[in-house]
N, C-alpha and C positions, 0 to 999 in steps of 0.2 A: 135057857135055850139060846142057841147061837144065831148070829145074824144070817148065816148062810141058810139056815133052816127057814127063816122068815122069807128070804128071797125065793126059796124053792116053793113055799106055800103060795106066795104071790104069783109066781109064774104058772103054777098049776091052776089057780083060780082064774088068771088071765086067759089061759088057753081054753078053759071050759066056757068062760064068758064070751070069748070071740066065736067059738063054735056055736053057742046057743044064741048069740046076738044080744046078750044082756050086758052091755058095756056099763050102763048106769049102775047095775048091781055090783059090778067089780069096783067101781069108784067108791060106792058107799061102803062096801066091805073093807076096802083099803082104809078109809077114814075111821071106821070102827076099830080096826086092828091097831092103827096108830094111837088112837085114844086109849085103848085098853093097855097098850104097852107103856104109855106115859103114866097111867094110873098105877100100874104094877111097879114101875121104877120108883115112883114117889112113895108108895107104901113100903117098899124095901128100904128106902132111905130113912123113913120114919121109924121102922123097926130097928134099924142099925143104931140110930140116935138113942132110942129108948133102952136098948141093951147096954149102951155105954154108961148110962146114968146109974 
């Protein structure tokens, strides 16, 4: 997935959270998305290393 798509998702979630007044939810979802992205990147690197062996 491209970076611009993540930015679009973040803006959409931010807009909904501002309208509903749930800013804390937006922050928590952002932290979860960043963590999942880091895990995904790490797993892709591990897979790449294993395929090279």
